[in-house]
TIMI-2910 file (N, C-alpha, C, CB; in pm, 1 decimal, decimal comma, always signed):
<rs>
+----------+----------+----------+----------+----------+----------+----------+----------+----------+----------+----------+----------+------+
!      n_x !      n_y !      n_z !     ca_x !     ca_y !     ca_z !      c_x !      c_y !      c_z !     cb_x !     cb_y !     cb_z ! resn !
+----------+----------+----------+----------+----------+----------+----------+----------+----------+----------+----------+----------+------+
!  -1442,9 !  -4783,0 !   -216,2 !  -1412,4 !  -4653,6 !   -137,3 !  -1284,8 !  -4687,0 !    -74,9 !  -1526,4 !  -4609,6 !    -24,0 !  Met !
!  -1222,0 !  -4605,8 !    -33,3 !  -1101,9 !  -4614,2 !    +40,2 !  -1148,6 !  -4648,8 !   +201,7 !  -1015,4 !  -4467,2 !    +21,1 !  Asn !
!  -1059,1 !  -4658,9 !   +287,0 !  -1068,1 !  -4672,2 !   +454,8 !  -1043,6 !  -4542,9 !   +488,8 !   -957,2 !  -4775,5 !   +536,6 !  Glu !
!  -1084,7 !  -4551,3 !   +633,9 !  -1038,0 !  -4436,1 !   +720,9 !   -882,6 !  -4430,2 !   +753,3 !  -1114,3 !  -4443,8 !   +855,7 !  Trp !
!   -834,3 !  -4331,4 !   +741,5 !   -670,9 !  -4334,3 !   +785,6 !   -684,3 !  -4371,5 !   +955,5 !   -577,5 !  -4150,7 !   +754,4 !  Ser !
!   -562,8 !  -4413,9 !   +980,7 !   -540,7 !  -4426,2 !  +1136,8 !   -559,7 !  -4277,3 !  +1185,2 !   -379,0 !  -4490,1 !  +1181,4 !  Glu !
!   -583,2 !  -4247,5 !  +1348,4 !   -543,2 !  -4154,7 !  +1385,9 !   -429,6 !  -4092,9 !  +1398,6 !   -575,1 !  -4157,2 !  +1447,5 !  Trp !
!   -399,3 !  -3949,0 !  +1369,5 !   -285,5 !  -3901,1 !  +1402,6 !   -257,0 !  -3769,5 !  +1453,4 !   -225,0 !  -3916,8 !  +1314,6 !  Arg !
!   -130,4 !  -3739,6 !  +1525,3 !   -148,8 !  -3627,0 !  +1606,6 !   -195,0 !  -3483,4 !  +1491,8 !     +9,2 !  -3606,4 !  +1700,1 !  Pro !
!   -215,4 !  -3376,8 !  +1531,1 !   -236,7 !  -3294,0 !  +1420,3 !   -116,7 !  -3231,9 !  +1438,4 !   -362,4 !  -3205,5 !  +1413,2 !  Phe !
!    -38,5 !  -3194,9 !  +1318,2 !    +77,0 !  -3137,3 !  +1305,2 !    +80,8 !  -3014,0 !  +1377,4 !   +107,0 !  -3122,2 !  +1177,2 !  Pro !
!   +213,1 !  -2999,5 !  +1419,4 !   +244,7 !  -2838,2 !  +1466,8 !   +337,7 !  -2812,0 !  +1383,6 !   +297,9 !  -2801,9 !  +1621,3 !  Asn !
!   +311,7 !  -2715,8 !  +1302,3 !   +428,4 !  -2645,8 !  +1212,5 !   +526,3 !  -2603,0 !  +1262,2 !   +399,0 !  -2544,1 !  +1145,4 !  Pro !
!   +507,8 !  -2538,4 !  +1389,6 !   +620,5 !  -2466,7 !  +1472,1 !   +735,6 !  -2603,1 !  +1483,0 !   +552,3 !  -2400,3 !  +1650,6 !  Arg !
!   +710,8 !  -2706,9 !  +1466,6 !   +816,0 !  -2783,0 !  +1519,0 !   +844,7 !  -2882,9 !  +1360,0 !   +759,2 !  -2878,4 !  +1683,2 !  Arg !
!   +803,4 !  -2837,3 !  +1273,1 !   +816,9 !  -2877,8 !  +1130,2 !   +744,5 !  -2996,3 !  +1086,5 !   +952,0 !  -2900,4 !  +1099,1 !  Gly !
!   +634,3 !  -3016,4 !  +1190,0 !   +551,0 !  -3154,4 !  +1151,3 !   +465,6 !  -3126,8 !   +996,7 !   +419,4 !  -3192,0 !  +1294,9 !  Asp !
!   +392,6 !  -3241,0 !   +960,2 !   +349,5 !  -3206,7 !   +848,6 !   +196,7 !  -3279,3 !   +860,6 !   +452,4 !  -3250,3 !   +729,9 !  Tyr !
!   +125,8 !  -3266,8 !   +773,9 !    -21,1 !  -3303,2 !   +748,0 !    -33,1 !  -3420,1 !   +640,7 !   -103,1 !  -3170,6 !   +693,8 !  Leu !
!    -67,6 !  -3544,9 !   +670,7 !    -68,4 !  -3636,0 !   +586,2 !   -259,2 !  -3650,6 !   +557,2 !    +26,1 !  -3773,8 !   +655,0 !  Gln !
!   -250,9 !  -3598,0 !   +434,3 !   -386,5 !  -3576,6 !   +389,3 !   -425,9 !  -3609,2 !   +222,4 !   -412,9 !  -3425,3 !   +423,5 !  Ala !
!   -526,4 !  -3630,5 !   +179,7 !   -546,0 !  -3644,7 !    +39,2 !   -535,8 !  -3483,0 !    -31,1 !   -700,9 !  -3723,8 !    +15,0 !  Pro !
!   -459,8 !  -3496,7 !    -88,0 !   -463,9 !  -3358,1 !   -210,1 !   -615,4 !  -3350,3 !   -286,5 !   -328,0 !  -3389,5 !   -360,4 !  Phe !
!   -686,8 !  -3465,8 !   -275,9 !   -828,1 !  -3480,8 !   -347,6 !   -933,3 !  -3469,4 !   -282,7 !   -850,5 !  -3592,9 !   -404,7 !  Gly !
!  -1055,6 !  -3523,7 !   -321,0 !  -1166,5 !  -3500,4 !   -242,7 !  -1144,4 !  -3609,8 !   -138,0 !  -1305,6 !  -3505,8 !   -322,5 !  Pro !
!  -1234,0 !  -3546,4 !    -29,5 !  -1258,3 !  -3657,8 !    +83,0 !  -1312,3 !  -3565,8 !   +202,0 !  -1105,4 !  -3752,3 !   +130,8 !  Gly !
!  -1279,9 !  -3646,7 !   +340,2 !  -1356,2 !  -3582,9 !   +454,1 !  -1245,0 !  -3594,8 !   +528,7 !  -1495,3 !  -3647,0 !   +514,4 !  Val !
!  -1264,3 !  -3527,5 !   +648,9 !  -1148,9 !  -3554,9 !   +788,4 !  -1227,3 !  -3521,2 !   +891,8 !   -997,1 !  -3455,5 !   +801,5 !  Tyr !
!  -1179,4 !  -3584,6 !  +1020,7 !  -1242,7 !  -3564,4 !  +1135,3 !  -1144,8 !  -3541,9 !  +1255,4 !  -1330,7 !  -3674,8 !  +1155,3 !  Glu !
!  -1163,5 !  -3459,8 !  +1328,4 !  -1084,3 !  -3421,8 !  +1443,5 !  -1135,1 !  -3448,7 !  +1587,2 !  -1061,7 !  -3285,1 !  +1432,3 !  Leu !
!  -1050,2 !  -3503,7 !  +1692,5 !  -1090,9 !  -3529,2 !  +1804,8 !   -985,0 !  -3485,2 !  +1888,3 !  -1130,0 !  -3656,6 !  +1818,2 !  Arg !
!  -1022,4 !  -3516,6 !  +2032,0 !   -928,3 !  -3510,6 !  +2143,4 !   -844,4 !  -3627,0 !  +2158,6 !   -996,3 !  -3490,3 !  +2265,2 !  His !
!   -719,0 !  -3644,5 !  +2172,0 !   -669,0 !  -3759,4 !  +2213,6 !   -689,2 !  -3780,4 !  +2341,3 !   -549,3 !  -3771,1 !  +2187,8 !  Lys !
!   -699,8 !  -3712,6 !  +2453,6 !   -710,6 !  -3755,1 !  +2567,1 !   -822,4 !  -3775,0 !  +2626,8 !   -654,6 !  -3698,3 !  +2625,8 !  Ser !
!   -944,8 !  -3753,1 !  +2561,9 !  -1076,0 !  -3794,4 !  +2593,8 !  -1168,9 !  -3872,1 !  +2479,8 !  -1142,1 !  -3671,5 !  +2636,5 !  Thr !
!  -1125,0 !  -3852,7 !  +2354,3 !  -1170,1 !  -3918,0 !  +2227,8 !  -1286,5 !  -3809,0 !  +2199,7 !  -1223,8 !  -4092,4 !  +2244,2 !  Gly !
!  -1322,8 !  -3700,0 !  +2248,2 !  -1432,3 !  -3620,4 !  +2260,1 !  -1415,5 !  -3553,5 !  +2099,4 !  -1424,5 !  -3510,1 !  +2404,2 !  Asp !
!  -1521,0 !  -3545,1 !  +2007,6 !  -1515,3 !  -3517,2 !  +1895,5 !  -1501,5 !  -3366,5 !  +1873,4 !  -1614,4 !  -3574,5 !  +1840,9 !  Leu !
!  -1429,7 !  -3313,6 !  +1791,9 !  -1415,0 !  -3146,7 !  +1782,6 !  -1496,0 !  -3104,5 !  +1639,7 !  -1226,2 !  -3091,3 !  +1772,3 !  Ile !
!  -1442,1 !  -3181,1 !  +1520,7 !  -1514,0 !  -3125,8 !  +1407,3 !  -1498,5 !  -3206,6 !  +1291,4 !  -1472,3 !  -2991,9 !  +1376,5 !  Leu !
!  -1556,8 !  -3174,1 !  +1164,9 !  -1542,3 !  -3271,0 !  +1062,3 !  -1559,8 !  -3204,5 !   +930,9 !  -1638,5 !  -3383,5 !  +1079,3 !  Phe !
!  -1504,4 !  -3221,2 !   +821,6 !  -1570,5 !  -3177,0 !   +717,1 !  -1518,2 !  -3243,4 !   +566,9 !  -1557,2 !  -3026,3 !   +726,9 !  Gly !
!  -1550,0 !  -3170,9 !   +458,4 !  -1498,0 !  -3238,4 !   +351,8 !  -1465,3 !  -3126,3 !   +261,2 !  -1591,3 !  -3344,4 !   +293,4 !  Gln !
!  -1398,3 !  -3155,4 !   +169,2 !  -1322,4 !  -3087,6 !    +55,9 !  -1286,5 !  -3137,7 !    -73,7 !  -1214,3 !  -3055,6 !    +97,9 !  Ser !
!  -1272,6 !  -3077,2 !   -153,6 !  -1220,9 !  -3099,5 !   -286,7 !  -1059,5 !  -3122,6 !   -303,9 !  -1263,2 !  -2979,6 !   -367,0 !  Lys !
!   -999,9 !  -3086,4 !   -172,1 !   -891,0 !  -3076,6 !   -162,3 !   -853,6 !  -3101,7 !     +5,9 !   -860,4 !  -2952,7 !   -229,6 !  Asn !
!   -859,7 !  -3211,9 !    +63,7 !   -881,1 !  -3221,6 !   +202,0 !   -731,3 !  -3161,7 !   +270,8 !   -922,0 !  -3388,8 !   +242,3 !  Val !
!   -620,8 !  -3208,8 !   +231,7 !   -494,0 !  -3132,7 !   +262,1 !   -501,7 !  -2974,6 !   +294,6 !   -404,2 !  -3149,7 !   +141,7 !  Ala !
!   -536,7 !  -2932,7 !   +177,2 !   -556,9 !  -2766,1 !   +192,3 !   -685,7 !  -2714,4 !   +288,9 !   -588,1 !  -2699,4 !    +29,6 !  Trp !
!   -810,4 !  -2787,7 !   +279,7 !   -887,1 !  -2750,8 !   +396,4 !   -836,0 !  -2739,2 !   +522,6 !   -977,7 !  -2827,2 !   +410,7 !  Arg !
!   -790,0 !  -2839,3 !   +529,3 !   -733,4 !  -2892,8 !   +671,9 !   -632,6 !  -2782,1 !   +739,9 !   -642,5 !  -3044,5 !   +648,1 !  Met !
!   -551,3 !  -2754,6 !   +660,3 !   -451,5 !  -2667,0 !   +656,8 !   -502,9 !  -2529,9 !   +703,5 !   -393,7 !  -2665,3 !   +523,5 !  Ser !
!   -620,4 !  -2486,0 !   +670,3 !   -687,6 !  -2392,0 !   +703,6 !   -740,0 !  -2378,4 !   +865,0 !   -783,2 !  -2399,0 !   +612,0 !  Ser !
!   -710,1 !  -2484,0 !   +944,1 !   -756,6 !  -2491,5 !  +1055,0 !   -633,0 !  -2447,0 !  +1128,8 !   -818,0 !  -2619,7 !  +1084,7 !  Leu !
!   -488,1 !  -2393,6 !  +1098,2 !   -408,3 !  -2367,7 !  +1153,1 !   -387,6 !  -2228,3 !  +1162,1 !   -330,9 !  -2430,8 !  +1117,8 !  Leu !
!   -323,4 !  -2130,3 !  +1271,4 !   -344,5 !  -2015,5 !  +1272,0 !   -296,8 !  -1939,0 !  +1160,5 !   -307,5 !  -1978,2 !  +1374,1 !  Pro !
!   -329,5 !  -1816,7 !  +1152,5 !   -264,1 !  -1755,4 !   +988,9 !   -139,0 !  -1741,0 !  +1008,3 !   -315,3 !  -1601,7 !   +924,7 !  Ala !
!    -78,6 !  -1787,6 !   +905,3 !    +78,6 !  -1733,5 !   +895,0 !   +126,4 !  -1862,9 !   +908,6 !   +145,5 !  -1617,4 !  +1015,4 !  Gly !
!    +40,7 !  -1986,2 !   +930,0 !   +109,6 !  -2119,7 !   +949,7 !    +38,6 !  -2232,4 !   +891,1 !   +128,4 !  -2150,0 !  +1093,1 !  Leu !
!    -68,8 !  -2152,6 !   +844,2 !   -163,1 !  -2282,5 !   +749,8 !   -171,8 !  -2210,5 !   +613,8 !   -354,6 !  -2325,5 !   +815,9 !  Gly !
!   -245,7 !  -2247,1 !   +524,5 !   -293,8 !  -2208,1 !   +395,6 !   -431,3 !  -2198,6 !   +389,0 !   -252,5 !  -2292,3 !   +297,4 !  Cys !
!   -485,7 !  -2121,0 !   +273,6 !   -632,6 !  -2108,5 !   +277,2 !   -673,5 !  -2040,9 !   +373,4 !   -699,5 !  -2219,4 !   +282,2 !  Gly !
!   -823,9 !  -2027,7 !   +350,5 !   -871,8 !  -1921,4 !   +477,7 !   -996,8 !  -1996,1 !   +549,7 !   -931,4 !  -1748,2 !   +412,9 !  Thr !
!   -997,4 !  -1967,5 !   +612,6 !  -1143,6 !  -2008,8 !   +713,1 !  -1203,3 !  -1889,7 !   +782,2 !  -1108,1 !  -2120,5 !   +848,6 !  Arg !
!  -1338,5 !  -1880,1 !   +732,5 !  -1397,5 !  -1766,2 !   +798,4 !  -1439,3 !  -1781,6 !   +955,9 !  -1518,8 !  -1731,4 !   +717,5 !  Gly !
!  -1452,4 !  -1904,6 !  +1010,7 !  -1475,1 !  -1932,3 !  +1146,4 !  -1338,9 !  -1911,7 !  +1245,9 !  -1529,4 !  -2080,0 !  +1150,5 !  Asn !
!  -1307,4 !  -1803,2 !  +1279,4 !  -1177,3 !  -1790,2 !  +1377,8 !  -1197,7 !  -1893,5 !  +1504,3 !  -1161,1 !  -1619,3 !  +1442,2 !  Ser !
!  -1314,5 !  -1899,3 !  +1544,6 !  -1358,9 !  -1965,3 !  +1660,3 !  -1269,3 !  -2118,7 !  +1663,8 !  -1534,6 !  -1981,2 !  +1650,1 !  Glu !
!  -1296,5 !  -2182,0 !  +1502,9 !  -1242,2 !  -2299,9 !  +1500,2 !  -1078,3 !  -2288,1 !  +1504,3 !  -1297,2 !  -2369,4 !  +1380,2 !  Lys !
!  -1031,6 !  -2190,5 !  +1421,9 !   -853,3 !  -2167,8 !  +1428,9 !   -827,5 !  -2179,1 !  +1571,3 !   -785,2 !  -2002,0 !  +1371,0 !  Arg !
!   -899,0 !  -2074,2 !  +1627,0 !   -862,0 !  -2044,8 !  +1786,3 !   -845,6 !  -2185,7 !  +1860,7 !   -993,3 !  -1951,0 !  +1869,7 !  Asp !
!   -949,0 !  -2275,2 !  +1854,6 !   -967,5 !  -2391,7 !  +1946,9 !   -849,9 !  -2459,6 !  +1902,7 !  -1108,1 !  -2479,6 !  +1936,2 !  Tyr !
!   -830,1 !  -2484,3 !  +1786,1 !   -734,9 !  -2588,2 !  +1749,5 !   -601,4 !  -2550,0 !  +1790,9 !   -736,0 !  -2616,5 !  +1604,2 !  Val !
!   -568,2 !  -2411,0 !  +1771,0 !   -443,8 !  -2337,4 !  +1816,3 !   -414,2 !  -2390,9 !  +1968,0 !   -468,3 !  -2164,4 !  +1811,5 !  Arg !
!   -546,6 !  -2339,5 !  +2050,1 !   -522,8 !  -2366,9 !  +2179,7 !   -470,6 !  -2509,6 !  +2247,6 !   -634,6 !  -2335,4 !  +2228,1 !  Lys !
!   -565,1 !  -2613,3 !  +2137,9 !   -563,1 !  -2745,1 !  +2187,9 !   -464,7 !  -2826,2 !  +2132,4 !   -681,6 !  -2805,5 !  +2171,8 !  His !
!   -380,9 !  -2770,6 !  +2030,2 !   -307,7 !  -2834,6 !  +1921,1 !   -230,5 !  -2958,7 !  +1971,6 !   -210,0 !  -2733,2 !  +1855,9 !  Leu !
!   -190,8 !  -2964,8 !  +2110,3 !   -113,3 !  -3102,2 !  +2146,3 !   -222,9 !  -3203,0 !  +2198,4 !    +10,6 !  -3079,1 !  +2272,0 !  Ala !
!   -332,4 !  -3172,9 !  +2188,5 !   -421,1 !  -3281,7 !  +2213,5 !   -511,4 !  -3329,6 !  +2112,8 !   -493,5 !  -3252,3 !  +2314,7 !  Asp !
!   -486,8 !  -3268,7 !  +1978,5 !   -580,3 !  -3287,8 !  +1892,3 !   -508,9 !  -3413,1 !  +1771,7 !   -622,5 !  -3129,3 !  +1832,3 !  Ile !
!   -593,8 !  -3473,4 !  +1742,3 !   -551,5 !  -3598,7 !  +1641,5 !   -668,4 !  -3569,7 !  +1547,1 !   -550,2 !  -3777,4 !  +1713,4 !  Glu !
!   -624,9 !  -3640,9 !  +1409,9 !   -712,5 !  -3664,6 !  +1314,8 !   -719,7 !  -3763,7 !  +1210,7 !   -717,7 !  -3575,3 !  +1267,5 !  Tyr !
!   -823,5 !  -3796,9 !  +1166,9 !   -813,0 !  -3918,7 !  +1054,8 !   -885,2 !  -3839,0 !   +911,1 !   -922,2 !  -4086,9 !  +1115,2 !  Arg !
!   -850,8 !  -3916,7 !   +824,3 !   -903,3 !  -3863,3 !   +678,2 !   -962,7 !  -3992,8 !   +592,8 !   -764,1 !  -3787,4 !   +583,2 !  Thr !
!  -1059,7 !  -3935,6 !   +507,5 !  -1110,8 !  -4053,4 !   +426,8 !  -1091,9 !  -3999,7 !   +273,4 !  -1280,6 !  -4094,8 !   +467,0 !  Leu !
!  -1012,7 !  -4062,5 !   +184,4 !  -1007,7 !  -4008,9 !    +80,5 !  -1126,8 !  -4073,1 !    -33,7 !   -865,8 !  -4019,1 !    +47,8 !  Ala !
!  -1181,9 !  -4001,2 !    -98,7 !  -1277,9 !  -4023,9 !   -178,1 !  -1278,8 !  -4022,4 !   -353,0 !  -1355,8 !  -3940,1 !   -127,8 !  Cys !
!  -1375,5 !  -4101,6 !   -424,7 !  -1317,8 !  -4077,5 !   -567,9 !  -1383,9 !  -3952,7 !   -634,1 !  -1344,1 !  -4208,7 !   -664,8 !  Gln !
!  -1488,2 !  -3914,5 !   -543,7 !  -1548,9 !  -3780,0 !   -598,0 !  -1585,6 !  -3672,7 !   -523,9 !  -1655,5 !  -3799,5 !   -659,9 !  Thr !
!  -1622,1 !  -3536,9 !   -552,3 !  -1662,7 !  -3446,7 !   -443,7 !  -1801,8 !  -3468,2 !   -397,3 !  -1648,6 !  -3306,7 !   -485,3 !  Ala !
!  -1867,6 !  -3534,1 !   -474,4 !  -2013,2 !  -3583,5 !   -453,9 !  -2007,4 !  -3698,9 !   -336,5 !  -2079,2 !  -3649,4 !   -605,3 !  Lys !
!  -1916,8 !  -3809,0 !   -336,2 !  -1898,3 !  -3900,6 !   -256,5 !  -1864,6 !  -3855,0 !   -121,7 !  -1812,9 !  -3978,4 !   -307,0 !  Gln !
!  -1759,7 !  -3765,6 !   -119,6 !  -1725,2 !  -3664,7 !    -14,2 !  -1815,7 !  -3584,0 !    +52,2 !  -1646,3 !  -3582,0 !    -59,8 !  Ala !
!  -1900,1 !  -3552,4 !     +0,0 !  -2049,2 !  -3449,5 !    +60,0 !  -2150,6 !  -3570,2 !   +121,1 !  -2158,0 !  -3343,4 !   -104,5 !  Lys !
!  -2124,2 !  -3677,8 !    +67,8 !  -2206,8 !  -3800,3 !   +122,2 !  -2164,9 !  -3845,8 !   +265,5 !  -2188,5 !  -3927,6 !    +23,6 !  Arg !
!  -2061,3 !  -3853,2 !   +260,6 !  -1962,1 !  -3905,5 !   +365,5 !  -1971,2 !  -3795,2 !   +457,8 !  -1805,2 !  -3935,7 !   +314,2 !  Glu !
!  -1962,3 !  -3670,2 !   +434,7 !  -1971,5 !  -3557,5 !   +521,4 !  -2103,9 !  -3581,0 !   +592,2 !  -1963,5 !  -3417,7 !   +444,3 !  Glu !
!  -2224,5 !  -3571,7 !   +507,4 !  -2349,8 !  -3612,2 !   +575,9 !  -2365,7 !  -3736,7 !   +677,8 !  -2438,1 !  -3636,0 !   +472,5 !  Gly !
!  -2281,8 !  -3823,2 !   +634,4 !  -2304,0 !  -3948,4 !   +753,1 !  -2224,6 !  -3879,3 !   +907,7 !  -2199,0 !  -4131,8 !   +687,9 !  Arg !
!  -2140,4 !  -3789,1 !   +880,2 !  -2058,9 !  -3746,2 !  +1003,6 !  -2169,8 !  -3647,8 !  +1090,7 !  -1903,6 !  -3653,8 !   +952,1 !  Leu !
!  -2237,3 !  -3609,3 !   +992,9 !  -2322,8 !  -3492,2 !  +1057,4 !  -2441,9 !  -3567,0 !  +1118,5 !  -2376,8 !  -3370,9 !   +942,5 !  Lys !
!  -2494,5 !  -3667,3 !  +1050,1 !  -2605,9 !  -3757,0 !  +1093,9 !  -2528,0 !  -3803,9 !  +1234,7 !  -2649,8 !  -3894,0 !   +971,4 !  Asp !
!  -2424,2 !  -3868,1 !  +1270,8 !  -2367,8 !  -3922,6 !  +1366,4 !  -2370,7 !  -3819,7 !  +1471,3 !  -2243,6 !  -3973,1 !  +1331,1 !  Lys !
!  -2361,1 !  -3677,0 !  +1457,5 !  -2342,8 !  -3577,4 !  +1574,5 !  -2230,1 !  -3622,4 !  +1679,9 !  -2485,3 !  -3562,1 !  +1654,3 !  Gly !
!  -2249,9 !  -3529,8 !  +1788,7 !  -2146,7 !  -3522,3 !  +1873,5 !  -2027,9 !  -3450,5 !  +1889,5 !  -2117,5 !  -3605,8 !  +1875,0 !  Gly !
!  -2030,5 !  -3376,0 !  +1780,6 !  -1910,6 !  -3274,9 !  +1755,2 !  -1910,2 !  -3137,9 !  +1829,6 !  -1906,9 !  -3239,6 !  +1605,0 !  Tyr !
!  -1817,9 !  -3088,5 !  +1872,8 !  -1840,8 !  -2955,1 !  +1897,2 !  -1870,4 !  -2840,0 !  +1859,0 !  -1791,7 !  -2932,1 !  +1924,1 !  Arg !
!  -1811,5 !  -2853,6 !  +1695,3 !  -1814,7 !  -2788,8 !  +1592,5 !  -1894,7 !  -2855,7 !  +1457,6 !  -1682,3 !  -2761,2 !  +1575,5 !  Phe !
!  -1997,7 !  -2788,6 !  +1413,6 !  -2030,6 !  -2834,0 !  +1277,8 !  -1976,8 !  -2743,2 !  +1158,9 !  -2181,8 !  -2843,5 !  +1268,2 !  Tyr !
!  -1999,2 !  -2791,4 !  +1038,9 !  -1936,2 !  -2705,3 !   +943,4 !  -2025,1 !  -2625,5 !   +922,2 !  -1886,1 !  -2756,8 !   +826,7 !  Pro !
+----------+----------+----------+----------+----------+----------+----------+----------+----------+----------+----------+----------+------+
</rs>
């Protein structure tokens, strides 16, 4: 299995920033840069697409049924960083997501 990426600033699409994430299966994790407080995590068959759905409508892609998460990311965008873990299969991504869920301490759960 691959290693977690380094923590990176969450991209601001209004500045032309871009997201560095797997186009295949994997997991992601968001936290506050200033405090280290964990915000949320998730898994997907396409991590880049799923993470971009955290951006406000019109700036990201995909859909996210929980507008509270999108609003939170938009409000705290300058203080959010993320990391990703590419996985070989969707099943492996689900297992990794389970490990993050077991770790706990997140503001939001998927």
